[in-house]
C-alpha positions in Angstrom: -18.0 -69.8 -51.3 -19.5 -71.2 -48.1 -17.7 -70.0 -45.0 -17.1 -72.3 -42.0 -16.8 -71.1 -38.4 -16.4 -72.8 -35.1 -15.0 -76.2 -34.3 -16.0 -79.7 -33.2 -15.6 -80.5 -29.6 -15.6 -83.8 -27.6 -18.1 -84.6 -25.0 -21.6 -83.6 -24.4 -22.5 -80.3 -26.1 -25.4 -77.9 -25.7 -28.4 -78.5 -28.1 -28.8 -76.5 -31.3 -31.8 -74.8 -29.6 -29.7 -73.7 -26.7 -27.0 -72.4 -29.0 -29.7 -70.5 -31.0 -31.2 -68.9 -27.9 -27.7 -67.8 -26.8 -26.9 -66.3 -30.2 -30.1 -64.3 -30.4 -29.9 -63.1 -26.8 -26.3 -61.9 -27.6 -27.2 -60.0 -30.7 -30.3 -58.4 -29.1 -28.0 -57.0 -26.4 -24.9 -56.1 -28.5 -26.4 -55.5 -32.0 -30.0 -54.3 -31.5 -30.3 -52.8 -35.0 -29.3 -56.1 -36.5 -31.5 -58.1 -34.1 -34.5 -56.2 -35.4 -34.1 -58.0 -38.8 -32.6 -61.3 -37.7 -34.8 -64.3 -38.1 -34.6 -67.9 -37.2 -36.3 -69.9 -40.0 -38.1 -72.8 -38.4 -37.8 -75.5 -40.9 -37.3 -78.5 -38.6 -39.9 -80.7 -37.0 -42.2 -83.5 -37.9 -45.2 -82.9 -40.0 -47.7 -85.1 -41.9 -47.9 -85.1 -45.7 -50.8 -82.6 -45.8 -48.9 -80.2 -43.5 -45.7 -80.5 -45.6 -47.6 -79.9 -48.9 -49.3 -76.8 -47.4 -46.1 -75.4 -46.0 -44.2 -76.0 -49.2 -47.0 -74.2 -51.2 -46.7 -71.3 -48.6 -43.0 -71.0 -49.4 -41.2 -73.4 -47.1 -37.9 -74.6 -48.7 -36.2 -77.8 -47.6 -32.7 -76.9 -46.5 -33.3 -73.2 -45.8 -30.7 -71.9 -43.4 -31.4 -71.5 -39.7 -30.5 -67.8 -39.4 -31.3 -65.1 -41.9 -30.4 -61.4 -41.5 -31.5 -58.9 -44.1 -28.8 -56.8 -45.5 -26.6 -56.2 -48.5 -25.3 -58.8 -48.7 -27.8 -61.0 -46.8 -26.5 -63.2 -44.0 -27.5 -66.9 -44.1 -26.1 -69.2 -41.5 -26.7 -72.9 -40.9 -26.2 -73.5 -37.2 -24.8 -76.8 -36.0 -23.8 -78.1 -32.6 -20.1 -78.6 -31.8 -20.6 -82.4 -32.1 -18.7 -84.2 -34.9 -21.9 -85.9 -35.9 -23.7 -82.6 -36.5 -23.3 -81.9 -40.2 -25.2 -79.9 -42.8 -27.5 -82.0 -45.1 -27.1 -81.9 -48.9 -30.2 -79.7 -49.1 -28.7 -77.3 -46.6 -25.4 -77.1 -48.6 -27.4 -76.6 -51.9 -29.3 -73.8 -50.3 -26.1 -72.1 -49.1 -24.6 -72.5 -52.5 -27.6 -70.7 -54.0 -27.3 -67.9 -51.5 -23.6 -67.5 -52.4 -24.3 -67.6 -56.1 -26.8 -64.7 -55.6 -24.2 -62.7 -53.7 -25.2 -63.4 -50.1 -22.9 -64.3 -47.2 -23.4 -68.1 -46.7 -21.9 -70.0 -43.8 -22.1 -73.0 -41.5 -21.4 -72.3 -37.9 -20.7 -74.6 -35.0 -22.4 -73.3 -31.9 -23.1 -69.8 -30.8 -19.4 -69.0 -30.8 -19.1 -70.0 -34.5 -22.2 -68.0 -35.4 -20.9 -64.9 -33.6 -17.6 -65.3 -35.5 -19.6 -65.5 -38.7 -21.6 -62.4 -37.8 -18.4 -60.4 -37.1 -17.0 -61.5 -40.5 -20.2 -60.5 -42.2 -20.3 -57.1 -40.4 -16.6 -56.5 -41.4 -17.5 -57.2 -45.1 -20.2 -54.4 -45.1 -19.5 -51.4 -47.3 
């Protein structure tokens, strides 16, 4: 099951990058042990065909989640802004479904607040 956290909001919202920075700064301060193994997977951005082919051969996967935290289960979170127009792609959903099928904690979070709610839920599921 893919978990959903956070909500959409009207008006201008912080960028996904700003939300990501806030999330990582928070966990570095409040969860330093988790922060040591938390990674932002940089899959976005423009690249030419040669760069894309090289990065795919090096292991880049289209749709890989933004935030990955090693653990048992692993934590995979696709971060979106609070904007209604910010939605996960079909590749991102397929990736999260694969994570769930393998026993990981798969979620979509709106903003830093949603990502922190997801993190708390994941922590509370730990054995």
